[in-house]
Legacy VTK file of the C-alpha trace (Angstrom):
# vtk DataFile Version 3.0
C-alpha trace
ASCII
DATASET POLYDATA
POINTS 246 float
7.447 23.827 3.141
3.945 22.559 3.811
3.545 19.139 5.400
0.294 17.224 5.554
-0.102 15.905 9.084
-2.911 14.827 11.389
-4.347 17.536 13.620
-4.644 15.291 16.672
-1.539 16.755 18.290
0.578 13.662 17.683
4.288 14.352 18.036
5.367 10.871 16.995
7.828 10.381 14.174
5.939 9.915 10.891
6.279 6.453 9.385
6.406 8.088 5.932
7.941 11.527 5.289
7.744 12.936 1.756
9.367 16.256 0.927
9.231 18.155 -2.357
8.394 15.072 -4.403
8.249 15.585 -8.166
7.603 13.076 -10.935
6.958 13.481 -14.647
6.657 11.276 -17.713
7.447 12.054 -21.331
4.523 11.462 -23.680
4.860 12.091 -27.426
7.636 14.569 -26.854
5.688 16.420 -24.163
6.554 16.458 -20.464
3.590 15.485 -18.298
4.056 16.318 -14.645
2.259 13.822 -12.399
3.386 15.059 -8.980
4.455 18.641 -8.390
6.587 19.311 -5.276
4.390 17.144 -3.027
5.085 17.009 0.719
3.269 14.621 3.022
3.550 12.928 6.435
1.808 9.641 7.221
1.819 8.441 10.814
1.985 4.975 12.302
-1.334 3.159 12.450
-3.153 5.443 10.003
-5.499 4.285 7.277
-4.578 6.845 4.641
-6.493 6.965 1.357
-5.227 8.422 -1.925
-8.281 9.363 -3.951
-8.375 10.447 -7.558
-9.445 9.605 -11.060
-7.488 7.282 -13.321
-4.174 8.846 -14.308
-4.180 11.378 -11.472
-0.999 10.000 -9.897
-2.303 7.697 -7.146
-0.438 4.608 -8.312
2.615 6.701 -9.144
2.778 7.945 -5.556
2.469 4.390 -4.206
5.208 3.230 -6.571
7.461 6.011 -5.317
6.764 5.223 -1.651
7.627 1.561 -2.305
10.738 2.498 -4.337
9.425 0.677 -7.397
9.957 4.001 -9.222
12.409 6.823 -8.520
11.307 10.461 -8.271
12.691 13.260 -10.406
13.172 15.331 -7.275
12.495 15.342 -3.546
12.967 12.767 -0.810
11.011 9.859 0.676
11.733 8.435 4.112
10.080 5.306 5.471
10.942 4.988 9.133
14.601 5.958 9.459
15.476 5.088 5.860
15.821 7.615 3.054
14.700 5.530 0.080
15.899 8.127 -2.408
19.464 7.727 -1.108
19.548 3.946 -1.695
20.798 2.163 -4.786
18.479 -0.171 -6.703
19.519 -3.337 -4.840
19.104 -1.717 -1.429
15.684 -0.397 -2.467
14.633 -3.902 -3.534
15.750 -5.403 -0.230
14.002 -2.667 1.739
10.774 -3.222 -0.185
11.019 -6.986 0.375
11.588 -6.647 4.106
9.568 -3.610 5.141
6.677 -3.118 2.722
3.631 -5.265 1.982
1.786 -4.601 -1.286
-1.757 -5.592 -2.287
-2.307 -5.209 -6.033
-5.556 -4.843 -7.984
-4.866 -7.987 -10.023
-3.581 -10.085 -7.089
-0.155 -10.926 -8.662
-0.078 -14.446 -7.240
2.427 -16.850 -8.761
0.357 -19.504 -10.574
2.884 -22.339 -10.178
2.999 -21.988 -6.383
0.359 -23.176 -3.945
-1.527 -20.690 -1.808
0.703 -21.477 1.169
3.846 -21.101 -0.941
2.674 -17.742 -2.302
2.238 -16.442 1.232
5.556 -17.724 2.565
7.604 -16.622 -0.462
8.546 -13.099 0.785
9.847 -14.558 4.036
11.714 -17.323 2.248
13.466 -14.788 0.039
14.905 -13.096 3.106
15.867 -16.386 4.767
13.289 -16.587 7.552
12.805 -19.804 9.523
10.592 -22.090 7.411
8.428 -23.552 10.235
7.803 -20.051 11.575
6.812 -18.855 8.112
4.379 -21.714 7.603
2.824 -21.246 11.031
2.306 -17.545 10.377
0.905 -18.211 6.895
-1.551 -20.814 8.167
-2.693 -18.453 10.926
-3.341 -15.751 8.321
-5.192 -18.199 6.084
-7.391 -18.991 9.066
-8.070 -15.264 9.532
-9.050 -14.779 5.875
-11.251 -17.887 5.830
-9.085 -20.043 3.568
-7.471 -22.463 6.010
-8.618 -25.412 3.895
-7.122 -24.044 0.650
-3.436 -23.939 1.606
-2.464 -26.600 -0.950
-4.636 -25.272 -3.787
-3.246 -23.287 -6.714
-4.416 -19.732 -7.469
-6.419 -20.693 -10.557
-8.707 -22.810 -8.376
-9.790 -19.761 -6.366
-12.280 -17.006 -7.143
-11.151 -13.413 -7.540
-12.216 -12.548 -4.018
-10.392 -15.567 -2.617
-7.233 -14.674 -4.527
-7.339 -11.160 -3.111
-7.676 -12.602 0.386
-4.527 -14.616 -0.286
-2.808 -11.456 -1.543
-3.706 -9.689 1.707
-2.286 -12.565 3.734
0.906 -12.480 1.644
1.272 -8.726 2.187
1.101 -9.166 5.968
2.983 -12.445 6.369
6.457 -10.905 6.708
5.190 -8.334 9.237
5.974 -5.228 7.176
6.320 -1.707 8.500
3.949 -0.347 5.873
1.114 -1.842 3.779
0.303 -0.321 0.374
-2.876 -1.248 -1.504
-3.376 -0.180 -5.129
-7.074 -0.356 -6.094
-7.449 -3.640 -4.148
-11.201 -3.880 -4.862
-11.075 -2.579 -8.437
-11.232 -6.029 -10.026
-14.027 -7.369 -7.812
-17.799 -7.072 -7.739
-19.310 -4.619 -5.284
-20.217 -7.053 -2.487
-16.925 -8.960 -2.691
-15.004 -5.691 -2.806
-16.717 -4.428 0.326
-15.874 -7.669 2.158
-12.245 -7.507 1.000
-11.925 -3.905 2.154
-13.338 -4.712 5.584
-10.978 -7.682 5.895
-7.918 -5.688 4.851
-8.719 -2.906 7.290
-9.440 -5.337 10.123
-6.191 -7.247 9.655
-4.000 -4.157 9.359
-5.678 -2.527 12.376
-5.255 -5.684 14.461
-1.578 -5.868 13.498
-1.031 -2.162 14.213
0.114 -1.500 10.647
-0.079 1.659 8.586
-2.249 1.224 5.486
-2.007 3.504 2.461
-4.594 2.799 -0.237
-5.060 4.236 -3.724
-8.647 4.117 -4.949
-11.347 5.914 -6.888
-14.095 4.343 -4.739
-15.804 6.991 -2.553
-17.399 4.310 -0.327
-14.035 3.881 1.359
-13.862 7.469 2.605
-15.838 7.114 5.882
-13.476 4.330 6.986
-10.292 6.344 6.432
-8.423 8.378 9.019
-7.412 10.830 6.295
-8.166 11.182 2.605
-5.825 12.837 0.134
-7.161 13.866 -3.274
-4.614 14.206 -6.063
-5.466 16.843 -8.631
-3.143 18.271 -11.270
-0.060 17.163 -9.381
-1.140 18.745 -6.087
-2.659 17.300 -2.927
-5.942 18.206 -1.294
-6.183 16.711 2.174
-9.454 15.893 3.939
-9.208 15.429 7.694
-11.680 13.044 9.329
-13.464 12.863 5.934
-14.981 16.305 6.567
-12.592 19.258 6.436
-10.477 20.043 3.405
-7.412 22.205 2.919
-5.685 22.758 -0.400
-1.940 22.271 -0.230
0.023 24.598 -2.466
LINES 1 247
246 0 1 2 3 4 5 6 7 8 9 10 11 12 13 14 15 16 17 18 19 20 21 22 23 24 25 26 27 28 29 30 31 32 33 34 35 36 37 38 39 40 41 42 43 44 45 46 47 48 49 50 51 52 53 54 55 56 57 58 59 60 61 62 63 64 65 66 67 68 69 70 71 72 73 74 75 76 77 78 79 80 81 82 83 84 85 86 87 88 89 90 91 92 93 94 95 96 97 98 99 100 101 102 103 104 105 106 107 108 109 110 111 112 113 114 115 116 117 118 119 120 121 122 123 124 125 126 127 128 129 130 131 132 133 134 135 136 137 138 139 140 141 142 143 144 145 146 147 148 149 150 151 152 153 154 155 156 157 158 159 160 161 162 163 164 165 166 167 168 169 170 171 172 173 174 175 176 177 178 179 180 181 182 183 184 185 186 187 188 189 190 191 192 193 194 195 196 197 198 199 200 201 202 203 204 205 206 207 208 209 210 211 212 213 214 215 216 217 218 219 220 221 222 223 224 225 226 227 228 229 230 231 232 233 234 235 236 237 238 239 240 241 242 243 244 245
């Protein structure tokens, strides 16, 4: 079995271990294989980019890592937990507690204030309310929206909403942060600022960031880049060397 790993000699336990992962969808009576026996290791603190055109399987792989979808075959471990061995409820609780997600279209709840959107994940797991609010306000300060805590999402620009989404993804101190085309719905300048902010905050917090994108400007910032093509992975190390994984 081939495993995609950094070549820096790290012997640490991977934060994500994927083995033999397969996923297909049925379209008009035809089976379309999206991921074909994929194996991959992602280590703690990495900024790992999934690159590929629309429909290549980037979002599918993120959905599998977050246990939003189930694979047809193979295993996924995040930390010490085998997500593929959990039932649906346990997967939901794991995702709530251990994974932060930044979506392309923000996915803020319109009837909640900005502060309430950020504290919601922690409230769902029963965290101490004053602690949650303090953490949320500190994150709002970091993303430049300290004065918008009581505003509702529709009063914010797209870039501001994505900053809130980043704060929400980090507020419950997840093990892993997943970002699915986080700049895809923003103009170029705003997108670049959002990317820099997301990377800065995850680096400062020591988090692992896995991002799906089709934007090549991101590549120089990444620790590793994985291209998805016809269900297979092509890994680029340090944005320079490439090896096809079969």
